[in-house]
Structure formats: C-alpha cells, structure tokens
VEXTORBA-771249 format. One record per atom (N, C-alpha, C, O): residue number from 1; x, y, z. Coordinates in nm, 2 decimals. Example, Ala and Ser with C-alpha at 12.3 -4.5 7.8 and 13.67 -1.06 7.14 Angstrom:
BEGIN
i  u  v  w
1  1.32  -0.57  0.78
1  1.23  -0.45  0.78
1  1.32  -0.33  0.78
1  1.42  -0.33  0.85
2  1.28  -0.22  0.71
2  1.37  -0.11  0.71
2  1.29  0.00  0.79
2  1.34  0.11  0.80
//
This chain:
BEGIN
i  u  v  w
1  0.63  2.40  0.54
1  0.61  2.28  0.43
1  0.73  2.19  0.43
1  0.82  2.22  0.50
2  0.73  2.10  0.36
2  0.82  1.98  0.36
2  0.95  2.02  0.28
2  0.94  2.09  0.19
3  1.06  1.97  0.32
3  1.18  1.98  0.25
3  1.20  1.85  0.17
3  1.30  1.84  0.10
4  1.11  1.76  0.17
4  1.14  1.63  0.10
4  1.10  1.65  -0.05
4  0.99  1.69  -0.09
5  1.21  1.62  -0.13
5  1.19  1.63  -0.27
5  1.16  1.50  -0.34
5  1.11  1.50  -0.46
6  1.19  1.37  -0.26
6  1.16  1.25  -0.31
6  1.17  1.15  -0.20
6  1.26  1.16  -0.11
7  1.08  1.05  -0.20
7  1.08  0.94  -0.10
7  1.07  0.81  -0.17
7  0.98  0.79  -0.26
8  1.16  0.72  -0.14
8  1.17  0.59  -0.19
8  1.18  0.49  -0.08
8  1.23  0.52  0.03
9  1.15  0.36  -0.11
9  1.16  0.25  -0.03
9  1.26  0.14  -0.08
9  1.25  0.09  -0.19
10  1.36  0.11  0.01
10  1.46  0.02  -0.03
10  1.41  -0.13  -0.04
10  1.29  -0.16  0.00
11  1.50  -0.22  -0.08
11  1.45  -0.36  -0.08
11  1.45  -0.41  0.06
11  1.38  -0.51  0.08
12  1.52  -0.34  0.16
12  1.50  -0.38  0.30
12  1.39  -0.32  0.37
12  1.38  -0.34  0.49
13  1.30  -0.24  0.31
13  1.19  -0.18  0.36
13  1.22  -0.04  0.43
13  1.13  0.01  0.49
14  1.34  0.01  0.42
14  1.38  0.14  0.48
14  1.32  0.25  0.39
14  1.35  0.25  0.27
15  1.26  0.34  0.44
15  1.21  0.46  0.36
15  1.30  0.57  0.37
15  1.33  0.62  0.48
16  1.35  0.62  0.25
16  1.45  0.71  0.24
16  1.39  0.84  0.18
16  1.33  0.83  0.08
17  1.41  0.96  0.26
17  1.37  1.08  0.21
17  1.48  1.17  0.17
17  1.57  1.20  0.25
18  1.48  1.21  0.04
18  1.58  1.29  -0.02
18  1.53  1.45  0.01
18  1.42  1.49  -0.03
19  1.62  1.53  0.08
19  1.58  1.66  0.12
19  1.63  1.76  0.01
19  1.72  1.73  -0.07
20  1.58  1.88  0.01
20  1.62  1.99  -0.08
20  1.77  2.02  -0.07
20  1.83  2.04  -0.17
21  1.81  2.02  0.04
21  1.96  2.05  0.07
21  2.05  1.94  0.03
21  2.17  1.95  0.05
22  2.00  1.83  -0.02
22  2.09  1.72  -0.06
22  2.11  1.60  0.04
22  2.17  1.49  0.01
23  2.06  1.63  0.17
23  2.08  1.53  0.27
23  1.97  1.43  0.25
23  1.87  1.45  0.17
24  1.98  1.31  0.33
24  1.87  1.21  0.33
24  1.85  1.19  0.46
24  1.93  1.22  0.55
25  1.72  1.14  0.49
25  1.68  1.09  0.61
25  1.62  0.94  0.59
25  1.56  0.91  0.49
26  1.64  0.86  0.70
26  1.60  0.72  0.69
26  1.49  0.69  0.80
26  1.51  0.72  0.91
27  1.38  0.62  0.75
27  1.27  0.59  0.85
27  1.24  0.43  0.84
27  1.23  0.37  0.73
28  1.23  0.38  0.95
28  1.17  0.23  0.95
28  1.03  0.23  0.91
28  1.00  0.13  0.85
29  0.94  0.34  0.93
29  0.82  0.34  0.90
29  0.77  0.48  0.89
29  0.81  0.57  0.97
30  0.67  0.50  0.80
30  0.60  0.64  0.80
30  0.46  0.61  0.80
30  0.41  0.54  0.71
31  0.39  0.66  0.90
31  0.24  0.65  0.92
31  0.18  0.79  0.94
31  0.23  0.88  0.99
32  0.05  0.78  0.91
32  -0.02  0.90  0.93
32  -0.16  0.87  1.01
32  -0.20  0.76  1.03
33  -0.22  0.99  1.05
33  -0.34  0.96  1.13
33  -0.44  1.08  1.08
33  -0.40  1.19  1.05
34  -0.56  1.03  1.07
34  -0.68  1.13  1.03
34  -0.78  1.14  1.14
34  -0.83  1.05  1.19
35  -0.81  1.26  1.17
35  -0.92  1.29  1.26
35  -1.02  1.35  1.16
35  -1.00  1.45  1.09
36  -1.13  1.27  1.16
36  -1.24  1.32  1.06
36  -1.33  1.43  1.13
36  -1.33  1.45  1.25
37  -1.40  1.50  1.04
37  -1.47  1.61  1.10
37  -1.58  1.57  1.18
37  -1.65  1.47  1.15
38  -1.60  1.64  1.29
38  -1.72  1.61  1.38
38  -1.83  1.72  1.37
38  -1.80  1.84  1.41
39  -1.93  1.69  1.32
39  -2.05  1.79  1.30
39  -2.10  1.82  1.43
39  -2.12  1.94  1.45
40  -2.12  1.73  1.52
40  -2.16  1.76  1.66
40  -2.08  1.85  1.75
40  -2.12  1.92  1.83
41  -1.95  1.84  1.72
41  -1.86  1.93  1.80
41  -1.80  2.05  1.72
41  -1.72  2.13  1.77
42  -1.84  2.05  1.60
42  -1.79  2.16  1.51
42  -1.63  2.16  1.49
42  -1.56  2.26  1.48
43  -1.58  2.03  1.48
43  -1.43  2.01  1.46
43  -1.41  1.98  1.31
43  -1.48  1.91  1.24
44  -1.31  2.06  1.26
44  -1.27  2.02  1.12
44  -1.19  1.89  1.10
44  -1.13  1.84  1.20
45  -1.17  1.84  0.98
45  -1.09  1.73  0.95
45  -0.95  1.77  0.98
45  -0.91  1.88  0.95
46  -0.86  1.68  1.02
46  -0.71  1.70  1.04
46  -0.63  1.57  1.01
46  -0.68  1.46  1.04
47  -0.52  1.59  0.96
47  -0.42  1.47  0.95
47  -0.29  1.51  0.99
47  -0.25  1.63  0.99
48  -0.20  1.42  1.03
48  -0.06  1.44  1.05
48  0.01  1.32  0.99
48  -0.05  1.21  0.97
49  0.14  1.33  0.98
49  0.23  1.22  0.93
49  0.36  1.22  1.03
49  0.42  1.33  1.05
50  0.39  1.11  1.07
50  0.51  1.09  1.14
50  0.61  0.98  1.09
50  0.56  0.89  1.02
51  0.74  0.99  1.10
51  0.81  0.89  1.06
51  0.91  0.84  1.19
51  0.96  0.92  1.27
52  0.92  0.70  1.19
52  1.02  0.65  1.29
52  1.15  0.63  1.23
52  1.16  0.55  1.14
53  1.24  0.70  1.28
53  1.38  0.70  1.24
53  1.45  0.57  1.25
53  1.43  0.49  1.35
54  1.54  0.54  1.17
54  1.61  0.41  1.17
54  1.72  0.44  1.29
54  1.77  0.56  1.31
55  1.75  0.34  1.36
55  1.85  0.33  1.47
55  1.94  0.24  1.42
55  1.92  0.16  1.33
56  2.07  0.24  1.49
56  2.18  0.15  1.45
56  2.15  0.01  1.47
56  2.18  -0.07  1.38
57  2.08  -0.02  1.58
57  2.05  -0.17  1.60
57  1.90  -0.18  1.59
57  1.82  -0.10  1.63
58  1.86  -0.29  1.51
58  1.72  -0.31  1.47
58  1.63  -0.33  1.58
58  1.51  -0.29  1.57
59  1.68  -0.38  1.71
59  1.58  -0.41  1.82
59  1.56  -0.28  1.89
59  1.47  -0.27  1.97
60  1.63  -0.17  1.87
60  1.61  -0.04  1.93
60  1.51  0.04  1.85
60  1.53  0.06  1.73
61  1.40  0.09  1.91
61  1.30  0.17  1.84
61  1.36  0.30  1.81
61  1.44  0.35  1.90
62  1.33  0.37  1.70
62  1.37  0.50  1.67
62  1.28  0.61  1.72
62  1.16  0.58  1.76
63  1.32  0.73  1.73
63  1.23  0.85  1.78
63  1.14  0.88  1.67
63  1.17  0.86  1.55
64  1.02  0.92  1.70
64  0.92  0.96  1.60
64  0.95  1.11  1.57
64  0.98  1.19  1.66
65  0.95  1.13  1.44
65  0.98  1.27  1.38
65  0.85  1.32  1.31
65  0.79  1.25  1.22
66  0.80  1.43  1.34
66  0.69  1.49  1.28
66  0.73  1.54  1.15
66  0.83  1.60  1.12
67  0.64  1.50  1.05
67  0.66  1.54  0.90
67  0.58  1.63  0.84
67  0.63  1.72  0.78
68  0.46  1.62  0.87
68  0.35  1.71  0.82
68  0.22  1.71  0.89
68  0.19  1.61  0.96
69  0.14  1.82  0.86
69  0.01  1.81  0.91
69  -0.08  1.92  0.84
69  -0.03  2.01  0.79
70  -0.21  1.89  0.84
70  -0.31  1.98  0.77
70  -0.43  1.98  0.85
70  -0.48  1.87  0.88
71  -0.49  2.10  0.87
71  -0.63  2.11  0.92
71  -0.72  2.17  0.82
71  -0.69  2.27  0.76
72  -0.84  2.10  0.79
72  -0.92  2.14  0.69
72  -1.03  2.25  0.74
72  -1.14  2.21  0.79
73  -0.99  2.37  0.73
73  -1.08  2.48  0.77
73  -1.12  2.54  0.64
73  -1.03  2.58  0.57
74  -1.25  2.55  0.63
74  -1.32  2.61  0.52
74  -1.27  2.57  0.37
74  -1.25  2.64  0.28
75  -1.25  2.43  0.37
75  -1.22  2.36  0.24
75  -1.32  2.25  0.23
75  -1.38  2.21  0.33
76  -1.34  2.20  0.11
76  -1.43  2.08  0.09
76  -1.35  1.96  0.13
76  -1.23  1.96  0.14
77  -1.43  1.84  0.14
77  -1.38  1.72  0.18
77  -1.28  1.67  0.05
77  -1.18  1.60  0.07
78  -1.32  1.70  -0.06
78  -1.24  1.65  -0.18
78  -1.11  1.72  -0.18
78  -1.01  1.66  -0.22
79  -1.10  1.84  -0.15
79  -0.97  1.92  -0.11
79  -0.88  1.85  -0.01
79  -0.77  1.82  -0.02
80  -0.95  1.83  0.10
80  -0.89  1.76  0.20
80  -0.82  1.62  0.16
80  -0.70  1.60  0.18
81  -0.91  1.54  0.10
81  -0.86  1.42  0.05
81  -0.74  1.42  -0.03
81  -0.66  1.34  -0.02
82  -0.73  1.53  -0.12
82  -0.64  1.56  -0.20
82  -0.50  1.59  -0.13
82  -0.39  1.55  -0.16
83  -0.52  1.67  -0.03
83  -0.41  1.70  0.05
83  -0.36  1.58  0.13
83  -0.24  1.58  0.16
84  -0.43  1.49  0.17
84  -0.40  1.36  0.24
84  -0.32  1.27  0.13
84  -0.20  1.23  0.16
85  -0.38  1.24  0.01
85  -0.31  1.16  -0.09
85  -0.17  1.23  -0.13
85  -0.07  1.16  -0.15
86  -0.17  1.37  -0.14
86  -0.04  1.42  -0.17
86  0.06  1.40  -0.07
86  0.18  1.38  -0.10
87  0.03  1.41  0.06
87  0.12  1.40  0.17
87  0.16  1.24  0.17
87  0.28  1.21  0.19
88  0.07  1.15  0.15
88  0.10  1.01  0.16
88  0.20  0.98  0.05
88  0.29  0.90  0.07
89  0.19  1.03  -0.07
89  0.28  1.01  -0.17
89  0.42  1.08  -0.14
89  0.52  1.02  -0.16
90  0.42  1.20  -0.10
90  0.54  1.27  -0.07
90  0.63  1.19  0.02
90  0.75  1.19  0.00
91  0.57  1.13  0.13
91  0.65  1.09  0.23
91  0.65  0.93  0.24
91  0.69  0.87  0.34
92  0.60  0.87  0.13
92  0.59  0.70  0.12
92  0.53  0.66  0.24
92  0.58  0.57  0.31
93  0.41  0.71  0.28
93  0.33  0.66  0.39
93  0.24  0.55  0.35
93  0.17  0.58  0.25
94  0.24  0.44  0.41
94  0.17  0.33  0.38
94  0.05  0.30  0.46
94  -0.04  0.23  0.41
95  0.04  0.35  0.58
95  -0.08  0.33  0.66
95  -0.13  0.47  0.73
95  -0.05  0.56  0.78
96  -0.26  0.48  0.72
96  -0.33  0.58  0.78
96  -0.43  0.53  0.88
96  -0.53  0.46  0.85
97  -0.42  0.58  1.01
97  -0.52  0.54  1.11
97  -0.63  0.64  1.12
97  -0.61  0.76  1.10
98  -0.75  0.59  1.14
98  -0.86  0.68  1.14
98  -0.98  0.60  1.20
98  -0.96  0.49  1.22
99  -1.09  0.66  1.21
99  -1.21  0.60  1.25
99  -1.28  0.54  1.13
99  -1.28  0.62  1.03
100  -1.33  0.42  1.13
100  -1.38  0.37  1.01
100  -1.53  0.34  1.01
100  -1.59  0.31  0.90
101  -1.60  0.36  1.13
101  -1.74  0.32  1.13
101  -1.81  0.43  1.21
101  -1.78  0.55  1.19
102  -1.90  0.39  1.30
102  -1.97  0.47  1.39
102  -1.88  0.48  1.53
102  -1.83  0.39  1.58
103  -1.87  0.60  1.57
103  -1.80  0.63  1.70
103  -1.87  0.73  1.77
103  -1.90  0.83  1.71
104  -1.89  0.71  1.91
104  -1.96  0.81  1.99
104  -2.08  0.88  1.92
104  -2.09  1.00  1.93
105  -2.16  0.81  1.85
105  -2.28  0.86  1.79
105  -2.27  0.93  1.65
105  -2.37  0.97  1.60
106  -2.16  0.93  1.60
106  -2.13  0.98  1.47
106  -2.09  0.87  1.37
106  -2.01  0.78  1.41
107  -2.14  0.88  1.26
107  -2.13  0.79  1.15
107  -2.00  0.84  1.06
107  -2.02  0.95  0.99
108  -1.89  0.78  1.06
108  -1.78  0.83  0.98
108  -1.76  0.74  0.85
108  -1.68  0.77  0.77
109  -1.84  0.65  0.84
109  -1.83  0.56  0.71
109  -1.83  0.64  0.57
109  -1.76  0.60  0.48
110  -1.92  0.75  0.56
110  -1.91  0.83  0.44
110  -1.79  0.88  0.41
110  -1.74  0.89  0.30
111  -1.72  0.94  0.53
111  -1.60  1.01  0.51
111  -1.49  0.91  0.45
111  -1.41  0.93  0.36
112  -1.48  0.79  0.52
112  -1.39  0.70  0.49
112  -1.41  0.63  0.35
112  -1.31  0.59  0.28
113  -1.53  0.62  0.31
113  -1.55  0.57  0.18
113  -1.52  0.67  0.06
113  -1.47  0.63  -0.04
114  -1.54  0.81  0.10
114  -1.50  0.90  -0.01
114  -1.34  0.89  -0.02
114  -1.28  0.90  -0.13
115  -1.29  0.88  0.10
115  -1.13  0.89  0.09
115  -1.08  0.76  0.02
115  -0.99  0.76  -0.06
116  -1.14  0.65  0.06
116  -1.08  0.52  -0.01
116  -1.12  0.53  -0.16
116  -1.04  0.48  -0.24
117  -1.22  0.60  -0.21
117  -1.25  0.60  -0.34
117  -1.15  0.69  -0.41
117  -1.10  0.66  -0.52
118  -1.11  0.81  -0.34
118  -1.01  0.90  -0.39
118  -0.87  0.83  -0.39
118  -0.79  0.86  -0.48
119  -0.83  0.76  -0.30
119  -0.72  0.68  -0.29
119  -0.71  0.59  -0.42
119  -0.60  0.58  -0.49
120  -0.81  0.52  -0.43
120  -0.83  0.43  -0.56
120  -0.81  0.50  -0.68
120  -0.73  0.46  -0.77
121  -0.88  0.61  -0.70
121  -0.88  0.69  -0.83
121  -0.73  0.75  -0.85
121  -0.69  0.76  -0.97
122  -0.66  0.79  -0.75
122  -0.52  0.85  -0.76
122  -0.42  0.74  -0.76
122  -0.30  0.77  -0.79
123  -0.46  0.61  -0.74
123  -0.36  0.51  -0.75
123  -0.26  0.52  -0.64
123  -0.14  0.49  -0.66
124  -0.29  0.58  -0.52
124  -0.19  0.59  -0.41
124  -0.19  0.46  -0.33
124  -0.29  0.39  -0.31
125  -0.07  0.42  -0.29
125  -0.05  0.31  -0.23
125  -0.04  0.33  -0.07
125  0.06  0.36  -0.01
126  -0.16  0.32  -0.02
126  -0.19  0.35  0.13
126  -0.32  0.27  0.17
126  -0.40  0.25  0.08
127  -0.32  0.22  0.29
127  -0.44  0.16  0.34
127  -0.49  0.22  0.47
127  -0.40  0.28  0.54
128  -0.62  0.22  0.49
128  -0.67  0.28  0.60
128  -0.69  0.16  0.72
128  -0.73  0.05  0.69
129  -0.65  0.20  0.84
129  -0.67  0.11  0.95
129  -0.75  0.18  1.06
129  -0.74  0.30  1.08
130  -0.82  0.10  1.14
130  -0.89  0.16  1.24
130  -0.79  0.20  1.34
130  -0.71  0.12  1.38
131  -0.81  0.32  1.39
131  -0.72  0.37  1.50
131  -0.72  0.28  1.61
131  -0.83  0.23  1.65
132  -0.60  0.24  1.68
132  -0.61  0.15  1.79
132  -0.68  0.22  1.91
132  -0.74  0.15  1.99
133  -0.68  0.35  1.92
133  -0.76  0.42  2.03
133  -0.80  0.55  1.97
133  -0.73  0.60  1.88
134  -0.91  0.60  2.02
134  -0.96  0.74  1.96
134  -1.04  0.80  2.05
134  -1.09  0.91  2.03
//
C-alpha cells in the first residue's frame, strides 16, 4: 500500500507527495491507466498509477515511478470504481487512460459511463482519455 499521506499541486504544476516518514517526492505528472474487464477473455478490471519524477532541468524527462495498482478479482464494478477514485485522490492523478468505446468486438461504453458517473458523484478531479494504444 501507499506511504503517501497527502498530495498537493503547486502553483507551478508540480505534484508533491508527502510520505509517512516525513519525506516528500515531486512529480511533473501523475497518470493512471485502466484495463476494463473483458467478458470474452475472462479478464478482470485493473488499474495502475505512475508518476513522472521531476528532474533538475525541465527539458529532461524524469523516470516513471510505479505508485499503485489494483486488480478487481471477485468484487463489484462499484467497488472497483471506488478504488480508482480513492487512488486518483491520494496521488493527485488528473488523467486516466482507458478504452472509451468499442474495441475488438467488446463495448466498453457502459463501464466508462459508470466510472464517469462515479467520478462526478465523488467530485474527483480527473478526466478519462482514450488510451493512445491498447
């Protein structure tokens, strides 16, 4: 589980994670990815969250740091959505990549609509984007 006790965003857009041990970590961006369940392939829903570390020089890309993950085995979609929004809030994640429509014969729009409704109800600041590749 996470050592992050608080996440904030500075005026310059840097995301600061305060850890249990009093240390801080800084990220240029925190993004997540959701793999929606596949009925045809018997695959559960899954999400992960990564942060891009700040580097000394802005033109230099930071390394990606794994922050969290969750696989929805034997839980409801509502519980999975709650786990997603909890992680988004914990890490100050603003973008989640996922499949938004029909892909490879499966219609994912019901899953994404349910997640977007949950995000709205919980007033979490995150937006879903079509994954650049999947």
